[in-house]
BALOBA-1460 file (C-alpha; in Angstrom, 3 decimals):
// residues 97
<rec num="1" residu="m" x="-36.835" y="-40.555" z="15.597"/>
<rec num="2" residu="t" x="-38.014" y="-44.122" z="15.660"/>
<rec num="3" residu="t" x="-40.234" y="-45.258" z="18.587"/>
<rec num="4" residu="t" x="-42.612" y="-48.047" z="19.187"/>
<rec num="5" residu="t" x="-46.135" y="-46.991" z="20.315"/>
<rec num="6" residu="t" x="-48.505" y="-49.390" z="22.014"/>
<rec num="7" residu="n" x="-51.784" y="-47.841" z="22.988"/>
<rec num="8" residu="t" x="-50.802" y="-44.715" z="24.790"/>
<rec num="9" residu="t" x="-47.303" y="-45.700" z="25.905"/>
<rec num="10" residu="t" x="-44.111" y="-45.099" z="23.867"/>
<rec num="11" residu="t" x="-41.320" y="-47.509" z="24.236"/>
<rec num="12" residu="p" x="-37.778" y="-45.908" z="23.992"/>
<rec num="13" residu="t" x="-35.741" y="-46.896" z="21.023"/>
<rec num="14" residu="p" x="-32.827" y="-49.063" z="22.214"/>
<rec num="15" residu="i" x="-29.523" y="-47.355" z="21.668"/>
<rec num="16" residu="e" x="-28.218" y="-50.176" z="19.473"/>
<rec num="17" residu="r" x="-30.988" y="-49.723" z="17.005"/>
<rec num="18" residu="t" x="-29.768" y="-46.247" z="16.241"/>
<rec num="19" residu="p" x="-27.890" y="-45.365" z="13.197"/>
<rec num="20" residu="n" x="-24.075" y="-45.446" z="13.655"/>
<rec num="21" residu="i" x="-24.260" y="-47.114" z="17.044"/>
<rec num="22" residu="g" x="-22.577" y="-50.482" z="17.028"/>
<rec num="23" residu="p" x="-22.268" y="-52.917" z="20.052"/>
<rec num="24" residu="t" x="-19.171" y="-51.408" z="21.388"/>
<rec num="25" residu="l" x="-20.352" y="-47.754" z="21.334"/>
<rec num="26" residu="a" x="-23.867" y="-48.910" z="22.672"/>
<rec num="27" residu="s" x="-22.140" y="-50.597" z="25.587"/>
<rec num="28" residu="e" x="-20.014" y="-47.502" z="26.394"/>
<rec num="29" residu="l" x="-23.114" y="-45.340" z="26.130"/>
<rec num="30" residu="r" x="-24.972" y="-47.565" z="28.557"/>
<rec num="31" residu="g" x="-22.024" y="-47.287" z="30.877"/>
<rec num="32" residu="v" x="-22.632" y="-43.580" z="31.106"/>
<rec num="33" residu="g" x="-26.411" y="-43.886" z="31.502"/>
<rec num="34" residu="i" x="-27.540" y="-43.492" z="27.978"/>
<rec num="35" residu="d" x="-29.535" y="-46.458" z="26.970"/>
<rec num="36" residu="s" x="-31.902" y="-45.187" z="24.371"/>
<rec num="37" residu="l" x="-32.092" y="-42.840" z="21.366"/>
<rec num="38" residu="e" x="-34.313" y="-40.543" z="23.384"/>
<rec num="39" residu="a" x="-31.762" y="-40.374" z="26.224"/>
<rec num="40" residu="l" x="-29.068" y="-39.588" z="23.698"/>
<rec num="41" residu="m" x="-31.191" y="-36.846" z="22.242"/>
<rec num="42" residu="r" x="-31.831" y="-35.355" z="25.762"/>
<rec num="43" residu="v" x="-28.152" y="-35.258" z="26.560"/>
<rec num="44" residu="g" x="-27.096" y="-34.221" z="23.094"/>
<rec num="45" residu="f" x="-24.252" y="-35.626" z="21.055"/>
<rec num="46" residu="w" x="-21.548" y="-33.351" z="22.310"/>
<rec num="47" residu="d" x="-22.285" y="-33.877" z="25.981"/>
<rec num="48" residu="a" x="-22.581" y="-37.672" z="25.428"/>
<rec num="49" residu="w" x="-19.180" y="-37.595" z="23.613"/>
<rec num="50" residu="l" x="-17.696" y="-35.590" z="26.574"/>
<rec num="51" residu="q" x="-19.075" y="-38.198" z="29.043"/>
<rec num="52" residu="l" x="-17.573" y="-40.975" z="27.018"/>
<rec num="53" residu="r" x="-14.322" y="-39.263" z="26.855"/>
<rec num="54" residu="r" x="-14.146" y="-38.777" z="30.629"/>
<rec num="55" residu="v" x="-14.711" y="-42.485" z="31.229"/>
<rec num="56" residu="n" x="-12.466" y="-43.635" z="28.360"/>
<rec num="57" residu="p" x="-9.850" y="-41.065" z="27.264"/>
<rec num="58" residu="e" x="-9.119" y="-43.182" z="24.166"/>
<rec num="59" residu="r" x="-12.604" y="-42.450" z="22.973"/>
<rec num="60" residu="d" x="-11.716" y="-38.825" z="22.133"/>
<rec num="61" residu="g" x="-11.680" y="-39.318" z="18.298"/>
<rec num="62" residu="v" x="-13.771" y="-37.671" z="15.653"/>
<rec num="63" residu="p" x="-15.416" y="-40.850" z="14.487"/>
<rec num="64" residu="a" x="-17.264" y="-41.398" z="17.747"/>
<rec num="65" residu="c" x="-18.426" y="-37.791" z="17.815"/>
<rec num="66" residu="l" x="-19.586" y="-37.991" z="14.317"/>
<rec num="67" residu="a" x="-21.407" y="-41.228" z="15.039"/>
<rec num="68" residu="l" x="-23.208" y="-39.661" z="17.893"/>
<rec num="69" residu="a" x="-24.125" y="-36.492" z="15.896"/>
<rec num="70" residu="g" x="-25.564" y="-38.697" z="13.098"/>
<rec num="71" residu="a" x="-27.554" y="-40.708" z="15.523"/>
<rec num="72" residu="v" x="-29.149" y="-37.582" z="17.062"/>
<rec num="73" residu="a" x="-29.887" y="-36.404" z="13.478"/>
<rec num="74" residu="g" x="-31.253" y="-39.825" z="12.432"/>
<rec num="75" residu="v" x="-28.752" y="-40.256" z="9.667"/>
<rec num="76" residu="r" x="-25.531" y="-42.181" z="8.911"/>
<rec num="77" residu="w" x="-22.643" y="-39.913" z="9.992"/>
<rec num="78" residu="n" x="-21.445" y="-39.560" z="6.345"/>
<rec num="79" residu="h" x="-24.831" y="-38.065" z="5.435"/>
<rec num="80" residu="l" x="-24.314" y="-35.171" z="7.810"/>
<rec num="81" residu="p" x="-23.785" y="-32.026" z="5.811"/>
<rec num="82" residu="p" x="-20.093" y="-31.348" z="5.070"/>
<rec num="83" residu="r" x="-20.217" y="-28.097" z="7.121"/>
<rec num="84" residu="v" x="-21.560" y="-29.931" z="10.147"/>
<rec num="85" residu="r" x="-18.818" y="-32.504" z="9.888"/>
<rec num="86" residu="a" x="-16.241" y="-29.813" z="9.593"/>
<rec num="87" residu="d" x="-17.601" y="-28.024" z="12.703"/>
<rec num="88" residu="i" x="-17.531" y="-31.272" z="14.678"/>
<rec num="89" residu="r" x="-13.953" y="-31.993" z="13.695"/>
<rec num="90" residu="q" x="-12.993" y="-28.481" z="14.686"/>
<rec num="91" residu="r" x="-14.806" y="-28.832" z="18.096"/>
<rec num="92" residu="v" x="-13.058" y="-32.130" z="18.799"/>
<rec num="93" residu="k" x="-9.703" y="-30.659" z="17.913"/>
<rec num="94" residu="a" x="-10.319" y="-27.730" z="20.218"/>
<rec num="95" residu="a" x="-11.484" y="-30.041" z="23.073"/>
<rec num="96" residu="r" x="-8.195" y="-31.923" z="22.915"/>
<rec num="97" residu="t" x="-6.074" y="-28.920" z="23.642"/>
């Protein structure tokens, strides 16, 4: 997790400075009240994805979910272990039915 520390205060990491989070996804996350990496970590990638999906049903794809999972893990989505990626794909598929 990347944070900026000044004296005794910690500044939250802006969501757009997080791996995998581009301008569009950052804007959508802010729209559901997630504006920092720390907020995303509190909510969790799955609940964040469900919130995005409720607001924008077109955002129900695997790529967004993988991006969020990678952001929480602090890695690019393609560096998530294959088993984790497979589990996420399965969860997304199950959520669609």
